[in-house]
Structures are given as C-alpha cells and as structure tokens.
C-alpha positions as CSV (number, residue, x, y, z in Angstrom):
1,M,69.7,-2.4,13.4
2,I,69.5,1.4,14.0
3,N,71.6,3.4,11.5
4,V,73.0,6.8,12.3
5,Q,73.2,9.8,10.0
6,V,73.8,13.6,10.1
7,R,71.2,15.3,7.9
8,G,70.6,18.9,7.0
9,E,67.3,20.6,7.5
10,N,66.2,19.7,4.0
11,G,66.9,16.0,4.6
12,T,70.2,15.7,2.7
13,V,72.6,13.2,4.3
14,E,75.8,15.0,5.3
15,A,77.5,12.1,7.1
16,R,76.7,8.6,8.2
17,A,78.1,6.0,10.6
18,K,79.7,2.9,9.1
19,H,78.5,0.9,12.1
20,G,74.9,0.5,13.2
21,L,73.5,0.4,16.7
22,A,72.3,-3.1,17.4
23,W,69.1,-3.3,19.4
24,G,69.5,-5.7,22.3
25,P,68.8,-6.1,26.0
26,E,71.6,-3.7,27.0
27,L,70.2,-0.9,25.0
28,A,66.6,-1.7,25.9
29,A,67.5,-1.7,29.6
30,L,69.1,1.7,29.8
31,D,67.7,3.9,32.6
32,Q,66.0,6.8,30.8
33,S,66.7,9.1,33.8
34,V,70.4,8.5,33.5
35,F,70.6,8.2,29.7
36,P,67.8,10.5,28.5
37,M,68.9,10.5,24.9
38,L,69.9,6.9,24.1
39,G,67.4,5.6,26.7
40,H,64.5,6.8,24.5
41,L,65.5,5.2,21.3
42,L,63.2,2.7,19.7
43,P,64.2,-0.1,17.4
44,Y,61.3,0.5,14.9
45,A,61.1,4.3,14.9
46,D,63.3,7.2,13.7
47,T,64.6,9.6,16.4
48,V,66.1,13.0,15.6
49,F,68.3,15.1,17.8
50,N,69.0,18.8,17.4
51,S,72.2,20.5,18.4
52,R,71.1,21.1,22.0
53,Q,70.1,17.5,22.4
54,V,73.4,16.3,20.8
55,V,75.3,18.0,23.6
56,T,73.5,15.8,26.1
57,L,74.1,12.7,23.9
58,L,77.8,13.5,23.7
59,A,77.9,13.5,27.5
60,E,76.1,10.1,27.7
61,V,78.3,8.2,25.3
62,P,81.5,7.9,27.5
63,R,79.3,6.8,30.5
64,L,77.5,4.0,28.7
65,P,77.7,0.6,30.3
66,P,79.8,-2.0,28.5
67,G,78.0,-3.8,25.7
68,V,75.5,-1.1,24.8
69,V,77.6,0.2,21.8
70,T,80.8,-1.0,20.3
71,D,84.0,1.1,20.7
72,A,83.8,1.9,16.9
73,L,80.3,3.1,17.1
74,A,81.0,5.2,20.2
75,R,83.8,7.0,18.3
76,E,81.4,7.5,15.4
77,L,78.7,8.9,17.6
78,L,81.1,11.4,19.1
79,D,82.4,12.4,15.6
80,L,78.9,12.7,14.1
81,G,77.7,14.6,17.1
82,Q,80.6,17.1,16.7
83,T,79.7,17.4,13.1
84,V,76.2,18.5,14.1
85,L,77.6,21.0,16.6
86,D,80.1,22.4,14.1
87,G,77.6,22.9,11.3
88,Q,74.4,24.9,10.9
89,H,70.9,23.4,10.7
90,L,72.2,19.8,11.1
91,Y,70.5,17.0,13.0
92,L,71.6,13.6,14.2
93,W,69.2,10.9,13.0
94,F,68.8,7.4,14.4
95,L,67.0,5.4,11.8
96,G,65.1,2.4,13.1
97,D,64.0,-0.6,11.0
C-alpha cells in the first residue's frame, strides 16, 4: 500500500489521505509517457512531488483508466494536490512500503 501525505519542507505532516494507493497490475502498467507522475511510482520507494510536479499530477488524475485508483482516492489526490498548490514549501509524498 502506498500512503499519501502533504509535508512541509521540514518534514511535518500537514495533511494525509485516508485511503491508500494499492499497488496492482493497473498501476504497474501505466504508460509513463502518458502518465509521467503516477507512472513512475514504485511500491517500495517514497516519491516526492513539488508544486510544479503536482500541477502535472492533477491533470493526470481525471484521465486515469478505471481501476487504477478508487474514486475516493482520486478526490483525495485532487484535494491534497490543491493543498500543496495553495501553501508554501509543501510537497506531496507517496510513501511506499
């Protein structure tokens, strides 16, 4: 399970998703040229997006094929991404196992 958090530059957790991102064949098969942000996630590593990268991520979420993320997580990703954009020195973290 990949958990999602918004963290400040000093590592403080500012917000977190209630739903995790399950690693499965749908996520693993994402075309990285079409989904450059989510297509590069790994189930065993942390990935951090800055505000410029979050803009690209927010554009990806509505285009994801069915089954990659749940509707609840998609809403949370959009909300957490907006939190990063609305704040200063915030980052979106995907925390692998």
